N, C-alpha and C positions, 0 to 999 in steps of 0.2 A: 504494500500500500504506500509506504513512504517513497519508494522508488518511482511509483506511478505519479504521485503528487509532484515530486521533483521534476519529472518530465513535463507534466502539464504546465507547471509554473514557468519553465524556461521560455516557452513561447516559440523557440526556434527549432523545436524537435517535433516532427510530424508523427502522430500516433494513429494507428488504425482505428476505424470505427468499432472494431471488435473490443477495444478497450475504452468504450465510452462510459457515460454516466450510469447506465444500467448495470454494467459489469462491476463498476466500483461499488454500487449499492449492494450487489451480491457479496462482494468481499466484506463489506461492513456487516451484513447480516451474518456471515460466517463468524466474524470476530465476536459479535454479540452473543452468538449461540455458545461460545466458550466461556462466558462469564459465570463464575461461581456465586453461590448465595452470599458469600462474604464480600463480594465486590471485586475480588481478584480474578485473574485470568490464568488458565493453565496453558499447556502447550498444544495438545491435540484434541482434547475433548473436555467437556465439563466434568467435574468430579462426581463419581458415581459410587464411591465406597468410603468407609470410615478408616481411621488409623488402625483399628484392630487387625485389619488385613495384613499389616506389616509383620504381625506375629507369625504368619505362615509364609513369609517371604522365602521362596525356594532358591533364590539366586546364589546365596552364600557369599555374595560379594558386594552387590549394590544395595544402597539404603534408600528408603523413601521412594520406592519404585513400584509399589503395588497399586497405587491409585494416583490419579491426577491431584495436584495441589494448586494452591494459588501462589504464583511466583511473582516476586517483586519486579524482575526484569520483564516478564511477559505482560504484567499489568501495566507497567509504565509505557511499554511499546504500544500496547493496544490503546491506552489512554491517548497517547499522542496521535495515533492514526485516526481515532474517532473524532478528536478535537479538530484535527486538520480537515477532515471531511465536512464537519459541521460548519466550518468557516466558509466553505465553498459551495455546499449543497444543502437543501432543506432537510430538516429532521425527518425521520421515519414516522409513520402514524403513531400517535400516542406518546410522542416525545421519547421514544426508546433510546435514542443516542444520548440525549441530554441526561436521562436518568442513569444510564450506564456510566457516563463520565463522572457523575457525582458519586456513585458507588465506588468506582475505581479510585478516585481521589481520596475518599475516606479510608479505603483499604491501605493505600500507600502511607497516609499519615499515621495510621495505627501501627505500621510496621517499623517506624523509626525507633532506633534504640536510644538509650539515655545519653550516649556520647555523640549523637547526631548522625551516626552511620545507619546503614540498612544492611540486612543479611542477604547475600546473593545465593544463587543456586546453580547457575549455568556458567558462571565465570569466576575468576579469583579476585576477590570474593566480595568483600565490603566495598572496595574501590569500584568494582564492576557494577554493583547495585546502585551506589550513589550516582554514578554516571547516568544510568538509565532513569533513575527517579528525577534527577535535576532536569534532564531533557524532557521527560514526559510531563512533569508538572508545568514547566514553562510553556510547552506547546498547548497545554490546557488553559493557559491564561493566568496561572499563578504568578504573582509579582515576585521579583527578586528579594524584596524586603520581607517576604513571608517567613515566619519563624522556622518553619521546617527547612526551607532552603538555606537560610542563614546558618542553622545548626549543622546542616550537611556540609556546607562550605567551610565552616569553622573546623569541622573534623578533618577535612582534607588539608587545611592549613597546618594543623597539628602534625599530620603525617608526612608533610613534605620534608625531604632529606636535605642535608646541608649542601649537597651539590645541585639542588634545584629540582631533582626528579622525585619520583615515587616508586616504591617497590613493595609488593605484598607477596609473601611466600604461600605456596599452595597448602601448607599445613594449616592455614587459618580456616580452610574448609573443614578440616577434620577436628580441630580443637574448638571451634565455635567462638573464636576470638581473633582479633587482628594480630597477625604475625608478620613482622617486617622481614623482607628478604635481605640478603647480604649486600646486594647492590641495587641501585635504581634500575628500573626496567622500562623500556620504551613503551610497551603496551599499557602498563599501569599509569605511566606518566601521561600518556595521551588521554586515557579515560579521565584522570583527575583534571586535566586541563579543560577538556570538553565540558565537564561538570562545572568547574569554576567559572568558565566564560558564560555560563547561563545565569550566573549570580553576580559576578563582578565584571567591571570593564576590562578589556584586553590589556589596558595599561597597568593593571594591578601588579604590584611587585612580584607576588607569587606566580602569577601567570607568566610574566616576562622571564623569570628565572627558569620556569619549567620549559618554556619555548627555547631558551638559550641552551638548556641541557639537551633537548631533542636535537637541536641543530648540531651540537657537538658530537652526537652519536651517529649522524648520517654518514654512510659510506660514499665512496667515490662513484659508485654506480647509482646513487640516489636512494638506495634502500637503507634499512636499519637492521641491526643484528638480532637474531633470535636468541633470547636469553633465558628461556625457561617455559614452564607450563603456563597456560593462560585460560584454559577451559576446564570444566568439571563435568563428569558424567555420573549423575545420581550419587553424589557425595563420596564416592569411593574410588574413582579413577580420574586421573588428570588427562587433559587433552592438550595437544600442541597444535593449535590452528595456525598453519604456517604463513598465512597471509596477514594475520593480525598485526605483526610488526611492520607491515607495509602500509596498510590502509588506515589504521587508527592514527599513527603519527601524521600521515598525510592529511587526514581529516582535521586533526587538531591544528596543524599549521594553516590549512586553508581557512578554517574558522577564524583563526587569529588575524590573518591577512584581511579577511573580509570585514572584520570589526574595526581594524586599525587603518586599513587602506595603505596607501603608498608609504606613509610614515612608518608603519609597522614593518614593511618589507625592507626598509632601509636600516632601521634600528636593530632588527633581528639578524641581519646579515643574509637575507634572502636574495638570491641572484637568479634573474631570469635566464642568464646565459648558461647555467649549469644546474647541478642538483639544488634542491630547494634551499638548503642551508650551506651552500658552498662557502668555504672560508671561515665558518664559525669555529671558534676555539673552544676547547674543553677537554676534560680528561677522557682517556680511552683506556679502560682497564684491560688486563690480559684476556679475560674471557670475551670481552666485546670484540677485540681484534681477531681472535681465533674464530669466533662465530662469523665475523664479517668475511673472512677469507673463504669460509666454507659455504657462504650463503648462496652462491650461484647455482650450486648443484643440489640444493635441498628443497626445492619448491616443486616436488613431483606429485605430492598427494594433498588431499584436502586436510587431513589431520593425522596425527600419530596417536595411537591408543596406548596409554601407559598406565599400568596398574600401580596402586600405591602400596601394595603388599599387605592390605588389611586382611585378605583371605587368599587361600591358595598358596602353593609352593613358590618360593622365591627362586628365580632363575636369572642368570646373567643375561642382559639384553644382547640381542644379536644384531642390533642396528649398526650399520657401517657409517652412519652419517655424523657421529660425534663420539668423542671419548666418553667412557662411562665414568660417572662420578658416584654411582650408587647401584642399587639392584632394583629390578622391576619384576612384577608378577605378571605372567602371561595369562590372560583370561581364557575361559573356555572358547573353543572355536566358534560356537554360535554367537558369542558376544563380539568376537573379533569381526565376524561378518557384519553384525549390526553396526559396529563402530565405523565400518567403511562405507556403509550405505545410508546411515541415518544422519540427518542434519539437525543439530540442536540449536536452540536460540542462543 
């Protein structure tokens, strides 16, 4: 839905009549049919069972996989799409979209933790959730001064590292608390920046420091290093979405330039003649350099499925794409097939 709206708003992209208003309405009706009673949204269907079903979970590996839940990320994304639709098209009979938006907003507000963050489910983890919530609420018309957004932004400011970046370790998904990674990571930094720019102006000190760090990490080929896991599969397996380190930093930089205009592109060291951050200075740790050297040959699949070792025998990974720094659990074959074919939010 977001991609279609973006195409419609450009004006210079011709779209087939097959993607007209009627088909957009069908998409909206599909989203509405996935809203749960608590106002949140699941992934594939509305919730149809209770938590007791988790007691008979046969997977022996994945958690919270027996029924659909209401996820912060899915709810925020659905909220944004519905709000975007409502700004351009009339509501459905009975004010269905307006009612769904109100319920979704209430759900998101109820999920905020005391420290201002939100729990994620499909990404790592609190940083990922805050990114989605900030974007979704702003698309729904919530003002930047709203206490929920201010608290979320304040939490991000507290987690910013001394080098200007952000980094959250995947173990935060397992421990139920924020765990900082050893180094700043490009994907988490991009998520944090995209969230902050929904609340603060692009000239905010924290935003500019984060942008400068992203620029310092960009390689000569225009890409960014892969630095660790960035996705989660039912709380017990980590996913490496290999394009995340490319398009999320690009998105953050584009958002920054759009907000600041030509002044931003000059002050951040952006250069139209080469990579987006050509010439920006900053530290490059050893891991970043080695990842960057390997980057060209590691964009062959959509994701890498990596078990956390919560269940099943540990085996040394057989991947040839990087040196091994730990051990990984090989999931059953049926789950490996699912990981290759299923696309999660």
